C-alpha positions as CSV (number, residue, x, y, z in Angstrom):
1,M,0.0,0.0,0.0
2,T,1.5,3.4,-1.0
3,A,1.8,6.3,1.4
4,E,-0.7,8.2,-0.7
5,N,-3.3,5.5,-0.5
6,T,-2.7,5.1,3.3
7,S,-3.1,8.9,3.8
8,R,-6.3,8.9,1.7
9,K,-7.8,6.1,3.7
10,A,-6.7,7.4,7.1
11,G,-8.1,10.8,6.3
12,A,-11.4,9.8,4.6
13,G,-13.9,11.8,6.6
14,R,-11.7,11.7,9.7
15,T,-10.1,14.3,12.0
16,I,-6.4,13.8,11.5
17,I,-4.0,14.0,14.5
18,S,-0.3,14.4,13.8
19,I,1.7,12.4,16.4
20,D,5.3,12.8,17.4
21,A,6.2,9.2,18.2
22,M,9.5,10.0,19.8
23,G,10.7,12.0,22.8
24,G,8.6,10.5,25.5
25,D,10.2,8.6,28.4
26,R,8.5,5.3,27.5
27,G,9.4,5.4,23.8
28,P,7.3,4.9,20.6
29,A,5.7,1.7,21.9
30,A,3.7,3.6,24.5
31,V,2.6,6.1,21.8
32,V,1.5,3.5,19.4
33,A,-0.4,1.7,22.2
34,G,-2.1,5.0,23.0
35,I,-3.0,5.5,19.3
36,S,-4.4,1.9,19.3
37,R,-6.7,2.7,22.2
38,S,-8.0,5.8,20.7
39,A,-8.6,4.2,17.3
40,K,-10.6,1.4,19.0
41,K,-12.8,3.9,20.8
42,N,-13.3,6.4,18.0
43,P,-13.6,5.5,14.3
44,D,-13.5,9.2,13.3
45,I,-9.8,9.7,14.1
46,G,-6.9,9.2,11.6
47,F,-3.3,9.5,12.4
48,I,0.0,10.7,10.8
49,L,2.8,9.2,12.8
50,H,6.3,10.6,12.8
51,G,9.5,8.8,13.7
52,P,11.9,6.1,12.4
53,A,9.8,4.4,9.8
54,K,11.1,0.8,10.2
55,K,10.6,0.8,14.0
56,L,7.1,2.4,13.7
57,K,6.0,0.0,10.9
58,N,6.8,-3.0,13.2
59,L,4.9,-1.5,16.1
60,V,1.9,-0.5,14.0
61,A,1.8,-3.9,12.2
62,K,1.1,-5.6,15.5
63,K,-2.2,-3.6,15.8
64,K,-4.3,-4.9,12.9
65,H,-7.1,-2.3,13.4
66,L,-4.5,0.5,12.6
67,V,-3.7,-0.7,9.1
68,D,-5.9,1.8,7.3
69,R,-5.8,4.4,10.1
70,V,-2.2,5.4,10.3
71,E,0.2,7.0,7.8
72,I,3.9,6.7,8.8
73,R,6.3,9.6,8.0
74,D,10.0,8.8,8.3
75,A,11.9,11.1,10.6
76,S,15.3,10.0,11.8
77,G,16.0,12.7,14.4
78,V,14.7,12.8,17.9
79,V,14.4,15.7,20.3
80,S,15.5,14.5,23.8
81,M,14.4,15.9,27.1
82,E,17.9,17.3,27.6
83,D,18.1,19.2,24.3
84,K,18.1,22.9,24.5
85,P,15.2,24.5,22.5
86,R,17.6,26.8,20.6
87,D,19.7,23.9,19.5
88,V,16.6,22.1,18.3
89,M,15.7,25.3,16.3
90,R,19.1,25.3,14.6
91,N,19.5,21.5,14.0
92,G,16.2,19.9,14.4
93,K,14.6,19.9,10.9
94,D,14.9,16.1,10.6
95,T,13.2,15.4,13.9
96,S,9.8,13.8,14.5
97,M,8.7,16.8,16.5
98,W,9.4,19.3,13.8
99,A,7.7,17.1,11.2
100,A,4.6,16.6,13.4
101,I,4.2,20.4,13.8
102,D,4.6,21.0,10.1
103,C,1.7,18.7,9.3
104,V,-0.6,21.1,11.1
105,R,1.2,24.1,9.6
106,D,0.7,22.7,6.1
107,G,-3.0,21.8,6.7
108,E,-2.5,18.1,6.6
109,A,-3.6,17.5,10.2
110,D,-6.1,19.2,12.6
111,A,-3.9,19.0,15.7
112,V,-0.6,17.7,16.9
113,V,0.3,15.6,20.0
114,S,3.8,15.2,21.4
115,C,5.2,13.7,24.7
116,G,8.5,15.4,24.0
117,N,10.6,18.3,25.5
118,T,8.1,21.1,26.5
119,G,10.5,24.0,25.8
120,A,11.4,22.7,22.4
121,L,7.8,21.9,21.5
122,M,6.7,25.4,22.5
123,M,9.6,27.2,20.6
124,L,9.1,25.1,17.5
125,S,5.3,25.6,17.6
126,V,5.7,29.4,18.0
127,V,8.2,29.6,15.1
128,R,6.4,27.1,12.7
129,L,2.8,28.0,13.5
130,R,3.2,31.6,14.6
131,K,1.4,33.4,17.3
132,I,-2.2,34.6,16.8
133,P,-2.0,38.4,16.1
134,G,-2.3,40.3,19.3
135,V,-0.9,37.5,21.6
136,T,2.4,38.4,23.3
137,R,3.0,35.1,25.0
138,P,1.3,31.7,24.4
139,A,0.2,29.8,27.4
140,I,-0.2,26.1,28.3
141,A,-3.7,25.4,29.6
142,V,-4.4,22.1,31.6
143,L,-7.5,20.5,33.0
144,W,-7.7,20.1,36.7
145,P,-10.3,17.7,38.3
146,S,-12.9,19.7,40.2
147,R,-16.2,19.8,41.9
148,N,-17.8,21.7,39.0
149,P,-20.5,20.0,36.9
150,Q,-18.1,19.8,34.0
151,G,-15.7,17.8,36.2
152,F,-12.7,20.0,35.5
153,N,-11.3,23.4,35.9
154,I,-8.9,25.0,33.4
155,M,-5.5,26.4,34.7
156,L,-3.1,28.5,32.7
157,D,-0.2,29.1,32.4
158,A,1.2,25.6,33.3
159,G,4.7,26.3,32.3
160,A,5.1,27.9,28.9
161,D,6.8,31.0,30.5
162,I,7.9,31.1,34.1
163,S,7.1,34.9,34.4
164,A,4.1,37.0,33.4
165,D,3.3,40.6,33.9
166,E,-0.2,42.2,34.2
167,N,-0.7,42.3,30.4
168,D,0.2,38.7,30.0
169,L,-2.1,37.7,32.8
170,L,-4.9,39.6,31.1
171,Q,-4.3,37.8,27.8
172,Y,-4.3,34.5,29.7
173,A,-7.7,35.3,31.1
174,L,-9.1,36.2,27.7
175,M,-7.6,33.0,26.1
176,G,-8.7,30.9,29.0
177,A,-12.3,32.2,28.7
178,S,-12.3,31.3,25.0
179,Y,-11.0,27.8,25.8
180,A,-13.7,27.3,28.4
181,R,-16.4,28.4,25.9
182,N,-15.2,26.2,23.0
183,G,-13.6,23.3,24.8
184,M,-16.0,23.0,27.7
185,E,-19.1,24.8,26.3
186,L,-19.4,27.3,29.2
187,A,-21.2,30.3,27.9
188,R,-20.0,32.7,30.6
189,P,-17.0,31.2,32.3
190,R,-15.8,32.3,35.8
191,I,-12.2,33.5,35.9
192,G,-10.1,33.6,39.0
193,L,-6.5,35.0,39.5
194,L,-4.3,32.8,41.6
195,N,-2.8,34.6,44.6
196,V,-1.6,34.0,48.2
197,G,-5.0,35.3,49.5
198,T,-8.4,36.5,48.3
199,E,-8.0,40.1,49.7
200,E,-7.4,42.7,47.0
201,H,-4.4,44.3,48.9
202,K,-2.4,41.0,48.8
203,G,0.1,39.8,46.2
204,R,2.8,41.2,44.0
205,P,2.3,44.5,42.2
206,E,1.7,42.9,38.8
207,L,-1.1,40.7,40.3
208,K,-2.8,43.8,41.7
209,L,-2.6,45.5,38.3
210,A,-3.8,42.4,36.5
211,H,-6.8,42.2,39.0
212,E,-7.8,45.7,37.9
213,M,-7.3,45.0,34.2
214,I,-9.2,41.7,34.1
215,Q,-12.0,43.2,36.1
216,E,-12.3,46.1,33.7
217,N,-12.5,43.9,30.7
218,A,-14.8,41.1,32.1
219,D,-18.1,42.4,30.8
220,A,-16.8,43.3,27.3
221,A,-15.2,39.9,27.0
222,N,-18.3,38.1,28.3
223,F,-16.8,36.3,31.4
224,E,-17.3,36.7,35.1
225,F,-14.3,37.7,37.2
226,V,-14.5,36.3,40.7
227,G,-11.2,38.1,41.8
228,F,-8.3,36.5,43.6
229,V,-8.4,32.8,44.4
230,E,-6.1,30.5,46.4
231,G,-4.5,27.1,45.7
232,R,-7.4,25.3,47.5
233,D,-9.8,26.7,44.8
234,L,-8.0,24.8,42.0
235,P,-10.2,21.7,42.5
236,G,-13.2,23.8,43.8
237,D,-16.5,24.9,42.3
238,S,-16.2,28.7,42.7
239,V,-14.3,29.2,39.5
240,D,-13.9,27.6,36.0
241,V,-10.6,29.1,34.9
242,I,-7.6,29.9,37.1
243,V,-5.0,32.3,35.7
244,T,-1.4,32.4,37.0
245,D,2.2,32.7,35.7
246,G,4.0,29.6,34.3
247,F,6.3,29.1,37.3
248,T,3.5,29.0,39.9
249,G,1.2,27.0,37.6
250,N,3.8,24.3,36.8
251,V,4.6,23.9,40.5
252,A,0.9,23.6,41.3
253,L,0.4,21.0,38.5
254,K,3.3,18.8,39.5
255,T,2.2,19.0,43.2
256,G,-1.3,18.0,42.2
257,E,0.0,15.0,40.2
258,G,2.2,13.9,43.1
259,T,-0.6,14.2,45.6
260,A,-3.0,12.2,43.4
261,S,-0.4,9.5,43.1
262,L,0.2,9.5,46.9
263,V,-3.5,9.2,47.7
264,G,-3.8,6.2,45.4
265,E,-0.8,4.5,46.9
266,L,-2.0,5.1,50.5
267,L,-5.5,3.7,49.7
268,R,-4.0,0.5,48.2
269,E,-1.7,0.2,51.3
270,A,-4.6,0.7,53.7
271,F,-6.9,-1.9,52.0
272,K,-4.1,-4.5,52.1
273,Y,-3.4,-4.0,55.8
274,T,-5.6,-6.8,57.3
275,P,-7.8,-9.6,55.9
276,L,-10.8,-7.5,56.9
277,S,-9.6,-4.5,55.0
278,R,-9.0,-6.7,52.0
279,L,-12.7,-7.7,52.2
280,A,-13.7,-4.1,52.5
281,A,-11.6,-3.3,49.4
282,L,-13.6,-5.9,47.4
283,L,-16.9,-4.5,48.6
284,A,-15.7,-0.9,47.8
285,Y,-14.1,-1.9,44.4
286,P,-16.7,-0.1,42.1
287,S,-16.5,3.1,44.2
288,L,-12.7,2.9,44.2
289,R,-12.6,2.6,40.4
290,R,-14.8,5.7,40.1
291,L,-12.5,7.6,42.4
292,N,-9.4,6.4,40.5
293,K,-10.8,7.8,37.3
294,R,-11.5,11.1,38.9
295,I,-8.0,11.6,40.3
296,D,-5.8,9.7,37.9
297,P,-3.5,12.3,36.2
298,R,-3.2,10.2,33.1
299,R,-6.9,10.6,32.3
300,V,-6.6,14.4,32.2
301,N,-3.3,14.3,30.4
302,G,-2.7,17.0,27.8
303,G,-1.8,20.7,28.0
304,V,-3.1,22.8,25.2
305,F,-0.8,25.6,23.8
306,L,-3.1,28.6,23.5
307,G,-2.3,31.6,21.3
308,L,-1.0,29.8,18.2
309,N,-2.3,29.4,14.7
310,G,-2.9,25.7,15.2
311,T,-3.8,23.2,18.0
312,V,-0.9,21.7,19.9
313,V,-1.4,19.3,22.8
314,K,1.6,18.5,25.0
315,S,1.3,15.1,26.6
316,H,3.2,14.3,29.8
317,G,6.7,13.0,29.1
318,A,6.1,9.9,31.2
319,S,2.7,9.1,29.6
320,D,1.7,5.5,29.1
321,A,-1.0,4.3,26.7
322,T,-3.7,5.7,28.9
323,G,-2.1,9.1,29.0
324,V,-1.4,9.2,25.3
325,S,-4.9,8.2,24.5
326,A,-6.3,11.0,26.8
327,A,-4.1,13.6,25.0
328,I,-5.3,12.3,21.6
329,K,-9.0,12.5,22.8
330,L,-8.5,16.2,23.8
331,A,-6.7,16.9,20.5
332,F,-9.5,15.3,18.6
333,K,-12.2,17.3,20.3
334,L,-10.4,20.6,19.7
335,G,-9.5,19.7,16.1
336,Q,-13.0,18.5,15.3
337,S,-14.5,21.7,16.6
338,G,-12.2,24.1,14.7
339,F,-11.0,25.4,18.1
340,A,-7.9,27.1,16.7
341,E,-9.9,29.2,14.3
342,K,-12.5,30.1,16.9
343,L,-9.8,31.1,19.4
344,A,-8.1,33.3,16.8
345,A,-11.4,35.1,16.2
346,R,-12.1,35.5,19.9
347,V,-8.6,36.8,20.6
348,A,-8.7,39.2,17.6
349,S,-11.6,40.9,19.2
350,A,-10.6,40.4,22.8
351,V,-7.1,41.7,22.7
352,S,-8.3,44.9,21.3
353,L,-10.4,45.6,24.4
354,P,-7.6,47.2,26.5
355,Q,-6.5,49.2,23.4
356,D,-10.1,50.4,22.9
357,A,-10.4,51.3,26.5
358,A,-7.2,53.3,26.4
359,T,-8.3,55.1,23.3
360,S,-11.6,56.0,24.9
361,A,-9.8,57.3,27.9
362,D,-7.5,59.5,25.8
363,D,-10.5,60.8,23.8
364,S,-12.3,61.8,27.0
365,Q,-9.4,63.8,28.3
């Protein structure tokens, strides 16, 4: 079967996801296993898989249901977790990450998924896809399990940029609101600004300025600003989108993942402690499975790069098949809905709000 025929069959009426098969801690086998899970669950996804062709063909051949669903593109180079983003920009044209992003850039795929180096993926995405006009700094938005009816809250930035001033935080709020509308179907999302307390006098100067700016633009941008929120509100039901800088967001994300893993381990240990507790575990098994699904970080795997001319989903570097499948599911949902185009339209109008407000103020003087 020729590559052209494979591509045509994989893409016939399907949403195409471009996959970087290399760069993850578990190697391409975990990525192909994740693709296999997604393909079984959803017949409307097609894949373009990038990496060493010989190795990938052997892995894909073992999954009979992937025969007409995957096109393999040979890419000999690999971006490792240790590679510096600037070095990848200079010497990485032959890598699977570069090729995967270019598929979206060239209109061959609707979204890209990679488990690779976050810094390199962000830099390549910015250079190859370009930022949406008006966006200063892209952000990584992640889903956080919560008490809200939708089951998740959105947090950004989760690590795209370790610092953010008041203007960046305002843009994050605008992009986060758009993601909530298009990705979670929330007509008027509630936005909170992460701080060390809810009182307006607390926090760094840029947070206080961002509080004022976000509040001023809330009505025009059609979201509700609830003000400052604290770390305990991340899984709560008082807010839908939490805005913060990349340093704080990444620390919070990794802390949440570690806590969820610890809770799971402690529960397993507790239920194995005595014969009676083992019996209790059997009786509680259905409830424990539901709990595990709610707190399992793998099932909410996938950070979305917001502010680019294309949809990029960053899967955790240590993702197994479950984690990769979750990232693909998110990429499919966003790619199918035309999220990138909708976000660009929202941002085009939203980022002009502060400028319009400033112009009005100048005119009134």
